[in-house]
C-alpha positions as CSV (number, residue, x, y, z in Angstrom):
1,M,-38.6,154.3,-87.1
2,N,-35.6,153.3,-88.5
3,V,-32.6,153.2,-86.5
4,P,-29.2,154.1,-87.6
5,P,-26.7,150.6,-86.7
6,T,-24.0,151.8,-83.7
7,P,-21.3,150.0,-84.8
8,H,-18.7,149.4,-81.6
9,L,-20.4,149.2,-79.1
10,Q,-19.6,145.9,-77.0
11,S,-21.6,143.9,-75.8
12,L,-21.5,144.0,-72.1
13,G,-22.7,140.8,-70.6
14,Q,-24.7,140.6,-67.0
15,R,-22.5,142.5,-64.4
16,A,-23.8,143.6,-60.8
17,T,-22.1,146.9,-62.1
18,L,-25.2,146.7,-65.0
19,R,-26.9,150.0,-64.9
20,E,-23.5,152.0,-64.2
21,R,-21.6,150.1,-67.2
22,V,-24.4,150.8,-69.8
23,R,-24.8,154.3,-69.3
24,D,-20.7,155.0,-69.3
25,A,-21.3,153.4,-72.6
26,L,-23.8,155.2,-74.0
27,R,-22.0,158.4,-72.9
28,A,-18.6,157.6,-74.3
29,A,-21.0,156.8,-77.5
30,I,-22.6,160.0,-77.9
31,I,-19.7,162.2,-77.2
32,S,-17.9,160.1,-80.4
33,G,-21.2,160.1,-82.3
34,E,-22.1,156.6,-82.4
35,L,-25.4,157.5,-81.4
36,E,-26.5,160.4,-83.5
37,P,-27.2,163.9,-82.1
38,G,-31.0,164.5,-83.1
39,V,-31.9,160.5,-83.8
40,V,-34.8,159.0,-81.1
41,Y,-33.2,155.2,-80.3
42,S,-35.1,152.8,-78.6
43,A,-34.5,151.2,-75.1
44,P,-35.3,147.9,-76.8
45,T,-33.2,149.0,-80.1
46,L,-29.9,149.3,-77.7
47,G,-30.1,146.4,-75.2
48,A,-30.4,144.4,-78.6
49,R,-26.8,145.4,-79.1
50,F,-25.5,145.6,-75.7
51,G,-27.4,142.1,-75.5
52,V,-28.8,143.2,-72.2
53,S,-32.3,143.6,-71.4
54,P,-34.2,147.1,-72.4
55,T,-34.9,147.9,-68.0
56,P,-30.9,149.0,-67.8
57,V,-30.7,150.9,-70.7
58,R,-34.2,152.9,-70.1
59,E,-32.7,153.4,-66.0
60,A,-28.8,154.6,-68.0
61,M,-30.8,156.6,-70.1
62,L,-32.8,158.6,-66.9
63,D,-29.5,159.2,-65.7
64,L,-28.0,160.9,-68.9
65,V,-31.6,162.9,-69.1
66,K,-30.5,164.6,-65.7
67,E,-26.7,165.3,-67.4
68,G,-28.4,167.2,-70.7
69,L,-26.6,164.4,-73.4
70,V,-30.6,163.5,-73.7
71,V,-34.5,163.9,-74.1
72,A,-36.8,161.4,-73.0
73,Q,-40.0,161.0,-75.9
74,P,-42.9,159.7,-74.8
75,N,-43.2,156.3,-75.7
76,K,-40.4,156.0,-79.2
77,G,-37.3,156.3,-76.7
78,F,-34.8,159.0,-75.7
79,R,-34.1,161.7,-78.8
80,I,-29.8,162.2,-78.2
81,T,-29.6,166.1,-78.1
82,E,-27.5,168.5,-80.5
83,V,-24.9,170.5,-79.7
84,S,-24.6,174.1,-81.0
85,E,-20.4,175.1,-83.2
86,E,-20.6,178.1,-80.9
87,D,-21.3,175.6,-77.3
88,L,-18.3,173.6,-78.2
89,D,-16.4,176.1,-78.8
90,D,-17.5,177.5,-75.4
91,L,-16.5,174.6,-74.0
92,A,-13.1,174.4,-75.8
93,A,-12.0,177.6,-74.5
94,V,-12.9,176.9,-70.7
95,R,-10.7,173.3,-70.7
96,L,-8.0,175.7,-72.1
97,L,-8.2,177.3,-69.3
98,I,-8.7,174.6,-66.8
99,E,-6.6,171.7,-68.0
100,P,-3.2,173.1,-69.5
101,P,-1.8,175.2,-66.8
102,T,-3.6,172.2,-64.4
103,V,-1.1,170.0,-65.7
104,R,1.9,171.6,-65.6
105,A,0.8,171.9,-62.2
106,C,0.5,168.4,-61.5
107,V,3.5,167.6,-63.1
108,P,6.5,168.0,-60.5
109,V,4.1,166.1,-57.6
110,I,3.1,163.3,-59.7
111,P,5.1,160.3,-57.5
112,E,7.4,158.4,-59.5
113,E,6.0,155.2,-58.4
114,D,3.1,155.5,-59.8
115,F,3.9,156.6,-63.7
116,P,4.0,153.0,-64.8
117,S,-0.3,153.0,-63.4
118,L,-0.3,156.3,-65.4
119,R,1.4,154.9,-68.8
120,E,-1.2,151.5,-68.8
121,L,-4.3,153.9,-68.4
122,A,-2.4,156.0,-71.4
123,Q,-2.1,152.3,-73.2
124,A,-5.6,151.8,-73.0
125,I,-6.5,154.4,-75.0
126,V,-4.0,153.0,-77.5
127,D,-5.1,149.7,-77.1
128,A,-9.0,151.0,-77.4
129,V,-7.7,151.8,-80.9
130,E,-6.2,149.0,-82.2
131,R,-9.6,147.6,-81.1
132,D,-11.5,149.6,-83.5
133,D,-13.7,149.9,-80.5
134,L,-14.4,153.8,-80.5
135,V,-16.3,154.0,-76.8
136,G,-13.7,151.9,-75.2
137,Y,-11.2,155.4,-76.9
138,V,-13.8,157.8,-75.3
139,R,-14.2,156.3,-72.1
140,A,-10.3,155.3,-71.8
141,D,-9.1,159.2,-72.5
142,H,-11.2,160.0,-70.1
143,V,-10.1,158.0,-67.5
144,F,-7.0,158.9,-68.0
145,H,-7.1,162.4,-67.7
146,L,-9.1,163.1,-65.0
147,T,-6.7,160.9,-63.6
148,L,-4.1,163.1,-64.3
149,L,-5.7,166.0,-62.9
150,G,-6.6,164.3,-59.8
151,Y,-2.7,165.1,-59.1
152,S,-4.3,168.6,-57.6
153,G,-5.9,167.5,-55.2
154,N,-8.5,170.0,-56.4
155,R,-11.7,167.4,-56.9
156,H,-13.6,170.5,-57.3
157,L,-11.4,171.1,-61.0
158,V,-12.3,167.2,-61.8
159,D,-15.8,167.6,-61.4
160,V,-15.8,170.3,-63.6
161,V,-14.1,169.0,-66.1
162,S,-15.5,165.8,-66.5
163,D,-18.2,167.7,-67.5
164,L,-17.0,169.5,-70.1
165,R,-15.8,166.5,-71.4
166,T,-19.3,165.2,-71.2
167,Q,-20.7,167.7,-73.5
168,T,-18.6,168.1,-75.9
169,R,-19.0,166.1,-78.7
170,L,-16.1,163.7,-81.2
171,L,-18.3,163.6,-84.3
172,G,-14.8,163.6,-86.1
173,L,-13.3,160.6,-84.7
174,S,-14.8,157.9,-86.8
175,P,-13.3,158.4,-89.7
176,L,-10.2,158.9,-88.3
177,L,-10.7,155.5,-86.3
178,Q,-11.6,154.3,-90.0
179,S,-8.5,156.2,-91.8
180,G,-6.1,155.0,-89.3
181,R,-5.1,158.2,-88.0
182,L,-7.1,158.1,-84.9
183,G,-3.7,155.7,-83.4
184,H,-1.3,158.7,-84.0
185,S,-3.6,161.3,-81.8
186,A,-3.7,157.7,-79.2
187,A,-0.1,157.9,-79.2
188,E,0.4,161.7,-77.9
189,H,-0.6,160.5,-74.0
190,H,2.7,158.5,-74.2
191,A,4.2,162.0,-75.1
192,L,2.8,163.3,-72.5
193,M,3.8,160.4,-69.9
194,D,7.2,161.0,-71.8
195,L,7.5,164.6,-70.6
196,I,5.4,164.0,-67.1
197,E,8.7,161.2,-66.5
198,G,10.8,163.9,-67.5
199,R,8.8,166.3,-65.5
200,D,9.3,169.0,-68.1
201,G,5.9,170.9,-67.4
202,A,6.3,173.6,-69.4
203,A,6.6,170.9,-72.5
204,A,3.0,169.1,-71.0
205,E,1.1,172.0,-70.6
206,E,2.1,173.1,-74.8
207,L,0.8,169.3,-75.3
208,M,-2.1,170.0,-73.8
209,R,-2.7,172.7,-75.3
210,R,-2.6,171.5,-78.9
211,H,-4.6,167.9,-78.1
212,I,-7.0,170.1,-76.7
213,G,-7.6,172.3,-79.9
214,H,-7.6,168.4,-81.9
215,V,-10.9,168.5,-79.8
216,R,-12.7,171.1,-81.9
217,G,-10.5,170.6,-84.9
218,L,-10.0,167.5,-85.7
219,W,-11.4,165.5,-83.8
220,A,-14.5,167.5,-84.0
221,S,-14.2,166.9,-88.4
222,G,-12.5,164.2,-89.1
223,A,-10.7,166.7,-91.3
224,E,-7.3,166.3,-92.5
225,E,-4.2,168.2,-90.1
226,S,-2.7,171.2,-91.6
């Protein structure tokens, strides 16, 4: 079958941690919808897009099979799993229970000397949008939020949120990127940093609630905000 193009998949080159880098990029491409739910992709096809041989792609896909993101199709490739609207609602509901109050609890304990490095992580999200790099956006967003939650000191909580974010689908990001509106959402991360630096935990918690709301509304469908 003809495989739809997957834009913004950056060439990874030959690197020591190639399998991990390919796996992370594929995961981000699935979350963002660059790799479409229900479509079967072959390792050679994806390898050509990454500029690598099919082997690291195949190995990375087998890792993603274990995460439930793809299903192996013998002699064909890997089918991207589909997630129902009900499942996405449930994922967002659990994230709302965990992330906003955790961010509030983290605000007073984040060392001031860590503010510049957190700002750099927030800027990486903005930079990805400016490069029209949707996969890079998802990856940078993932790193920023898990780093922030890491100040809770609860690695189990961070692992749970990481898994919830992996299972989420943000199929509306591509039209938002094309329209230029994703830049406004990217800038929210600097707004969050303003609140963190001001030690305003309550406002940071509320911003996180709106942020997760975007995941199930604006980011999920690409619809205009009301």
